[in-house]
N, C-alpha and C positions, 0 to 999 in steps of 0.2 A: 274170592275177589282177587283180581289181578293186581299185582304190585306195579305201581307207576315208577319208572326210573327217572331220577333227577336229570335235568339237561346237563350236557357237558358245557361248562363255561370255562374257557381257557384264557380269554382275552376280554378285559373290560375297559371301556373308555368313558371318561367323565369330561364333558366339555364344561369349562368354567368361564364365567363372566367376571373379569377382574374388577369391574365396577359394582358387582353384586357379590362380594366375597362371602358375606354371611349366608346368603341363600346357596351359593355354590358349595360352601363348606358342608351343608346338610347332605347334598348329593354325594360329595366326596366321602363323607363318613359312612354312608350306606354302601357305596362302592368298595371302600376299603374293607368293610366287614365281609362283603361277598367275596372279595379277592382272597381274604384269609380262609373263609369257609371252603372255597372251591380250589384253592391253590392256584389262582389265576394271576396272570400278569396284569398290572394296572397302569393304564396310560391316562394322563390328565392333559387336556388340550385347551388352548385358548386361541382366539383369533383376534388380531388387532387390525383395525382399518388401515389400509395402505397410506392414507393421508394423515393418519394420527388424529389427535384431538384439535390440533391447531396447525397453522401453516409452517411452523418451525419444528414440529414434532414428527418423528418417524416411528414406525411400528417397533423398531428395536429399542426405543425408550421404555417400552413396557416389559421387555424381556427380563431384566434383573428382578423386578417385582414379582413376576410370574415364577421365576426360578426359585426365589426365596419362599414363595407360597407353597410350591411343590416340595421343597426340602422340609419345610415345617410340617407339612402333612405327612410325609414319609416318616419323619422322626416321631410324630405324635401317634401314628397308627402302627409303627414298628414294621413297616413293609417298604419294599422298593417301589418307587413310583417313577415312571418314564414320562418325560415332558414332551409335548408336541406343541410347537409354537407356529402358528400360521398367520398369513395376511389374508384379508378377505374383503370382498365387495358384498358377499352374501355369507353370513355366519352359518346358515343352514347348509349351504353348499359345501363349505369347508368341513363342517361336522360330518356330513355324509361321506365326503371324499376320504377324510382321515379314517373313519370307521371301516371303509372298504380297504384302504391301504394296509391297515394293521390287522385286518380280518377279525374285527371285533365280534364277539358272540353276544355281547350285551353293552348297550349304551345306557348310562345312568345320568340323568340330567335334571337340573332344577327348573322350576317354572315360577312365575310371579303372578300376582293378582292381575287379571286381564284388564287391559286398557281398551278404549273404544276401537283402536286400530286392530287389536287382536281379534275382535269380533268380526271385523271386516276382512282382514287378511290372514288371520291365524297367527299363532305364536311360533317362536323358534321350535319349541317342544312339539307342538302339533305337527309342524311341517316335517320334522325329523321322524316322528312316530309314524307318519303316513308313508314316508319314502325310504326308510332304512330297510336294509335286507336282513338285519339282525333284530333281536328283541330290544325294546326300549322301555326303560322304567323311568317314569316321571315322578320326581319328588317335590312335594309341595313345601 
């Protein structure tokens, strides 16, 4: 029987939703373990809406919380984590563009229980899975 060679995984990206940190943390834990196992570079990305949550809020308001989340993750898993902060009109578009930009070999992302709109339009995870040029692992 022929031996199957493990894929080369040098760059891993984890898109996180700062509004769903608990679910994002599961994907981040999985990606951190893969990064250790493969000796890969780990990028964690978030995308804030350019108009913010309210009229007086700008995307940069989310950056300190995101950077603290990244630092805590890096310390907890004992690995170096690179932060990618983006502004978006479309989260899926920003995820796909960032994955291309960093030449990701693997995107590890969380998903949620489907809502009615997900059945009609698909989720972020389904969109990224269908359109990414690299492998995508979806964590429940």
